[in-house]
N, C-alpha and C positions, 0 to 999 in steps of 0.2 A: 709493433707494436706486437707482434706476435713472440717472438721471443719473452717481452716483460710479460705478456700473460701466461705463456708456459712457464717461464721462473715462479711467478708469485700462483700458479695454480697447484706447484708441487709442492712449494713451500706449505699450503693453505690443506694439501690432501695428504703430508705426514702419519704418521700412525698417532705420534703424541698430541696431534690436532682432531684428528679422526673420532679418538674413542671418547675424550669430553665433549664433541660436539654429538655423538650421538647418545651418552646417557643424558645430556641436556635435554636435547630430543626424545627420548623417552619421560621424563621427570615432567617436560610441557607440556607433553601428549595427554598423561594421567590426571595432572594438577587442573589442565586448562579445561578438559574435557567435563568432571566432576562438577567444577566452578560454575560455567557455564548450565548444567543441568541445573544441577542443585537452585541456579539464582532466573531461570526460568519459570514465568506465572500465565496462566490464563489471560488471553488478550485484554477483555475484559476488567483486569486487573491494575494495568500497565498503563504508563500514560502515552500520549504519543510520540513524546520523544524520550522515550527507553533506551536505554543503550543497549540492554538484554534482548536477546529473541523471546518470543513466546514460546507454551506449548503449543499453539495449533502451526507459528512457522516452523518449529524444529517437527513437527507431524510431515511435511512438505516433504517432496523428493531430495533438497537440496538441503534439509536439516543439518543430516551429517557433518557437511563439510560448513555449512553456515557455523556450527559450533567453533571449526578452526577460525575461521576470519574473526570472530566474535573475540576469543582467546588472544590471538593475535593483535587486534586490535588495541587491546590494555595494555598491551605492552611496547606500546609506540616510545614512550619518554627512553626505558630501559636499553630500546634498541638505539635508537637516537644517540645515546651517552657510549653506548660502545662502540657505537661506527663511529664519532667524533674522536675517542681513544684511539681505535685502531687509526686513520690518517695521520692525529696529533703526534701519533709515539714516534712516528719516524724523524719527525724533525727533531725531539727529544733525545733520542738515539745518534743522530749523525748517519743513520741509515741512507738517507737521500742522497746526501754528497758521494758515498761510497755507490749507489745503483748508477748513477749521472757520468761515473767512469767508463763504467760496463754499455751503457744506453744515453748518450751526450742528447738524444733529442725528447726533449722535457714533454712536448705533451703525447707522442704514444706514449711516454715512460709512463703518465699517470693514467691515461686512457686504457691501459693495459693492465696497470695494479686494479685498478676500477673494475673493468670487463672481470678479471678473475674473481672475485669478492664477490659480485652477482652471477658468478654463473655457481660461486658454491652455496651462494645463497642461496639457488635456486634449486641447486640438489639438494638442501637441509630443506626448505621448504616442503618439496616432494615428500618426500620422508616424513616430514612433521605432520601434515595434513594427512598421510593414511594411516599413520598411527592413531592418528586423532580419533579417526573414522572409524577406526578400530575399538578402541576402549570406548567411544563413546556410543557405538552401537551395540557393548556387552553390559554397559551401566544405563542404557535406556529407560529400561523395563522400569530400576527401580528411584524412577523419577517420573514415570508415570508419561513418560516421554513414548508416542507410536512410531516405531523406527519400521513399521513395514514397508513403506513407500522410498525408503535410502536404497534401496540394489533395484534399481530401475534403469535406462535412457535418460530419464529426464536428470536422473541423479546423478549419472557421468556428467551431464552437460553444467548441470550444478557445480560440480565439482571443479570441471575446468573452468568455468567461470569466477568462481570464487581462488583460485590458485592464480590467476592472471591477477585480479585485484590485488592479491598480496603480494605479488612481486611487484606491481607497480608501486603499489605502496613503500616497500621495501627502498626499490630505486628513489624513489622520492626523499625517502627521510638520507641516504647514502648521498644523494647528492647535494644537499643543505649540508650536511656536515663537512663532504669535502673542501666546500667554499669556507665554512669558517676555516678548517685546520689549514688551510691555503692563506688564508687572511691573515689568523693568528699566530698559527706557528708554537703552539704553549698547549699542552695535555691540560692542564690545570684551566688555564684561560679558554680554549678552548669547548671544552666541558660546563664551566663557571657561566658564557656567555647563551653558550648552545640553550643548558636546560632554562635558562633564565628566559629567553625571547619564546622559545617554544612550550616552555610550561604558564609559570604567574602570567608574565606579559600580555600574551595572545588571550590566554583566558580574563583575565582580568579586564582587558581591552576591548574583547569581545563581547563580553557582558554588556560595557558601556554602550559600545558603538554596533549594531545589530550586522552593519554592512561587514564590519571587520569579518566575521566568519568568512565572507565570500572570497577572500582577497588573501588573510594570513596564510603560510605555508602548511604552518603547525596543523592548524583550525580545518585545512580543507585535507589532508592527512587523517585527519580523525574521520572526517566524515565520509571519505573514500573506505576505511576501514572498519565503519558503520556500513555500509553501502550505499549512503547517503543518510542524511536528517530532512527535519524538514524546510530549514534554511537554505540547506543545497543539497540539491541531486546527485546522485554520484559521475555521471554524465561530464556537469560541469564541474566538480570537486579532479575529474580525470583531464579534463580538456585546461585546466587551468595551472593544474601541478604537474601537466607533459610540458608546458609554458617555462614555468618555473623551473624544473629538471634543466631544460636545453640552457636556458640561460647561465642557470648556477655551474654549470659543467663549462661553459665560456668563460664565465669568469674566473673561477679555478685553472681552468688552466692558463689564463691570462696571467693571472698572478706568481702562478707556478713558472713562469716563461721566464717571465722578464723581471721578476726579482732575485737578489743572490741567495745562495745556498749556502751560507757559510759555517755549517753543522750537520 
């Protein structure tokens, strides 16, 4: 697994990958911070199930990184589609078969690739959080947000908690996308099924069946990204998603290990 991790890490950290990633992080930081700050309103004017933070919440010590967490939560579908494409693309290109010549042990190959991708995501998220905090700090006054408490020990603690939440959120989406890719082995099919399930199907079913919000993985990931909702607490979402991620990874490894790789 170590060799696979290093090979994938080397591929991910090439200059032609890093520069686009850095530019994307800068654009996301600027646009995300501006959008979240512009959408914030006083608590008295926001419904209890509102997805955006209030002005009072943004004035708390953790308000700066709550901007980051809120912005990321709105990119869930885009992230999921990207991850589905990343994992399924190797079947379309036929590179999984080539990888297996160098690493015949299939489970370590799969886990090593996933670990490298999550490590790269962890580094990228740290940079994005710092950039968005800086942008939000510069823009806060223009949107009537008091950012004086952001620079404090409590603010640092909230930043670590928000970073951990987003990293778990990304891991949940990654394992879900990995499972679909291993089962369907086609980029168009994986994207179609994944987006249809996590988007319209889960939301429509969740609206009609309230208990679905406590069990559907896509809705739980959204709840976690928001720091919990009136229907599902962040703790419940985290524990349920941890079980889902373990199951998704086990099923992905089983499918990859037992099915023939012909392309």
